[in-house]
C-alpha positions in Angstrom: 0.0 0.0 0.0 1.4 3.3 -1.0 0.6 6.7 0.4 -2.2 7.5 2.7 -5.4 5.5 2.9 -7.9 7.1 0.6 -10.3 9.6 2.2 -13.8 8.1 2.3 -15.8 10.8 4.2 -19.1 9.1 3.4 -18.3 6.4 6.0 -19.1 9.0 8.7 -22.8 8.7 7.9 -23.1 5.0 7.9 -21.3 4.0 11.1 -23.4 3.0 14.1 -22.7 1.4 17.4 -24.2 -2.1 17.4 -22.3 -5.0 18.8 -23.1 -8.7 19.2 -21.5 -12.1 19.8 -18.9 -13.0 17.1 -19.7 -16.1 15.1 -17.2 -18.3 13.2 -19.5 -19.0 10.2 -20.3 -16.1 7.9 -23.0 -15.6 5.3 -21.9 -14.3 1.9 -21.0 -10.6 2.5 -23.6 -9.4 0.0 -26.3 -11.0 2.2 -25.1 -9.2 5.4 -27.7 -7.1 7.2 -26.8 -3.9 8.8 -26.5 -5.7 12.1 -24.3 -8.4 10.5 -21.9 -5.8 9.0 -21.7 -3.8 12.3 -20.9 -7.0 14.2 -17.9 -7.6 11.9 -16.7 -4.1 12.7 -17.3 -4.1 16.5 -17.2 -7.7 17.7 -15.6 -10.2 15.4 -12.2 -11.8 14.8 -11.0 -8.6 13.1 -12.8 -5.9 15.0 -13.3 -5.4 18.7 -14.4 -2.8 21.2 -12.2 -1.8 24.2 -14.1 0.2 26.8 -12.5 2.8 29.1 -14.6 3.9 32.0 -13.7 6.7 34.5 -15.5 6.9 37.8 -13.1 9.2 39.6 -14.8 12.5 39.0 -17.8 12.4 41.2 -18.4 16.1 40.9 -18.5 16.5 37.1 -20.6 19.4 35.9 -21.1 20.9 32.4 -18.8 23.8 33.4 -15.8 21.4 33.9 -12.9 21.9 31.6 -13.0 20.4 28.1 -11.5 16.9 28.3 -12.7 16.1 31.8 -14.1 12.6 32.0 -17.5 12.5 33.9 -18.4 10.1 36.6 -18.7 6.7 35.0 -18.2 8.2 31.5 -17.8 5.4 28.9 -15.4 5.7 26.0 -15.5 3.0 23.3 -12.4 2.4 21.3 -13.2 0.5 18.1 -10.1 -1.5 17.2 -10.2 -2.9 13.6 -7.8 -4.6 11.3 -8.7 -2.7 8.2 -6.1 -4.6 6.2 -8.3 -7.7 6.8 -10.8 -7.9 3.9 -13.9 -8.7 6.1 -13.6 -5.3 7.8 -13.5 -3.5 4.4 -16.4 -5.6 3.2 -18.4 -4.6 6.2 -17.9 -0.9 5.5 -18.9 -1.5 1.9 -22.0 -3.4 2.9 -23.1 -0.7 5.2 -22.8 1.8 2.4 -24.7 -0.4 0.0 -27.6 -0.5 2.6 -27.6 3.2 3.0 -30.3 4.6 0.7 -28.5 8.0 0.7 -25.3 6.6 -0.9 -24.6 7.6 -4.5 -23.3 5.0 -7.0 -20.0 6.9 -7.2 -19.5 6.6 -3.4 -20.1 2.8 -3.6 -17.6 2.6 -6.4 -15.0 4.5 -4.4 -15.5 2.2 -1.4 -15.2 -0.8 -3.7 -11.8 0.4 -4.7 -10.9 0.5 -1.0 -12.0 -3.1 -0.6 -9.9 -4.1 -3.6 -6.7 -2.4 -2.3 -3.6 -4.5 -1.8 -2.2 -4.8 1.7 0.6 -7.2 0.7 3.3 -5.0 2.5 1.5 -3.7 5.6 -0.8 -4.6 8.4 -3.1 -1.6 9.2 -5.0 -1.2 12.5 -7.6 1.5 12.6 -8.9 2.9 15.9 -12.0 5.1 16.2 -13.9 6.1 19.3 -17.3 7.1 20.5 -19.1 8.2 23.7 -22.3 9.7 24.8 -20.2 12.4 26.4 -18.9 15.0 23.9 -16.2 16.1 26.3 -14.9 12.6 26.5 -14.7 12.4 22.7 -12.9 15.8 22.6 -10.4 14.5 25.1 -9.7 11.4 23.1 -9.4 13.4 19.9 -6.9 15.7 21.4 -4.9 12.8 22.6 -4.9 11.0 19.2 -4.2 14.2 17.3 -1.1 14.7 19.5 0.4 11.4 18.3 3.2 11.4 15.8 5.1 8.4 14.5 8.4 9.4 16.1 6.9 9.5 19.6 4.7 6.4 19.2 7.1 4.1 17.4 8.9 2.9 20.6 5.8 2.0 22.5 3.3 0.9 19.8 3.6 -2.6 18.4 2.0 -5.9 17.3 3.1 -9.1 19.0 2.6 -12.8 18.2 3.9 -15.9 20.0 7.5 -16.7 19.4 8.6 -13.6 17.5 10.1 -10.2 18.5 7.6 -7.3 18.6 6.7 -5.6 15.4 7.0 -1.9 16.1 5.0 0.9 14.5 6.1 1.9 11.0 3.8 4.9 10.5 1.0 6.6 12.4 -1.8 8.6 10.8 -4.0 10.8 13.1 -7.8 10.6 12.6 -9.0 12.2 9.4 -12.5 12.7 7.9 -12.8 9.2 6.4 -14.6 7.7 9.3 -11.9 5.0 9.9 -10.2 6.8 12.8 -6.4 6.8 13.5 -4.3 4.4 11.5 -1.4 2.4 12.8 0.7 0.8 10.1 3.1 -2.1 10.6 5.2 -4.2 8.3 3.5 -7.4 7.1 6.8 -9.2 6.4 9.5 -9.1 9.1 13.0 -10.7 8.7 11.9 -12.2 5.4 8.8 -14.0 6.7 5.2 -13.1 7.2 4.7 -11.8 10.7 1.6 -13.9 11.2 0.9 -17.5 10.3 -1.5 -20.2 11.4 0.7 -21.1 14.4 1.1 -17.6 15.7 -1.5 -18.0 18.5 -2.8 -14.5 19.2 -2.1 -11.1 17.7 -1.7 -8.4 20.3 -2.0 -4.7 19.5 -0.7 -2.3 22.0 -0.4 1.5 21.9 0.0 4.2 24.5 -1.0 7.9 24.0 -0.5 11.0 26.1 -2.9 11.4 29.0 -6.4 12.6 28.4 -6.8 16.3 29.4 -8.2 16.3 32.9 -7.4 12.7 33.5 -4.3 11.3 35.3 -3.8 8.2 33.1 -2.6 7.8 29.5 -4.7 6.2 26.9 -3.7 2.6 26.5 -5.0 0.4 23.8 -4.3 -3.3 24.4 -6.2 -6.0 22.6 -5.6 -9.6 21.5 -7.1 -11.2 18.4 -7.3 -15.0 18.2 -5.6 -15.9 14.9 -7.3 -19.2 14.6 -10.6 -17.3 14.3 -9.3 -15.0 11.6 -9.9 -17.3 8.6 -12.3 -16.0 5.9 -12.9 -17.8 2.7 -10.1 -20.2 3.6 -7.5 -17.4 4.1 -6.1 -15.9 7.4 -7.2 -12.3 7.0 -5.2 -9.6 8.8 
């Protein structure tokens, strides 16, 4: 993959927050319902949701500074392997089901689905919350990230191999995908992941949220044996 991931602003209008139990058998993607597609994005072998909850600020009020996390405020991090084809197909299916989508928009997203990721593994992280201030705090933190600062603490890990550290970081844009974390797919002459790799761990640490005393830590494991789609390990 060369250059930045194409901007697909139309994704912003089709994302919703529906999650369900991940299944291991999948219908043809063209038959996915909206709920099916969202499950692939939010609760599947290639997309999961990490929840951060803060209960420390009992006295939260609307006048608190921007970035303060309210009492029991929930922040959902959507961690997705967008280099895995099922994730891209889920975005495409949501757009197909959106009656507002123009044919040209569908065509552009189909090009995204057909992109080659033979050289890189791409993890995209978006976030949502019912508290606007929480979203603002997360956005500030993610926008502050740069590759040079994150490269030493952001990595992929599998059983039996050294950590695969971040190659490039892209802050959130207007494509609806969130921040992009780009890693090498081939390390020391061999694919980083294979059927015997066990689990794939994604870890990243960002500067602290404004008004909070802890950094943002993203830490999730994907079970590689569940990541097979159409007979191929997709990642």
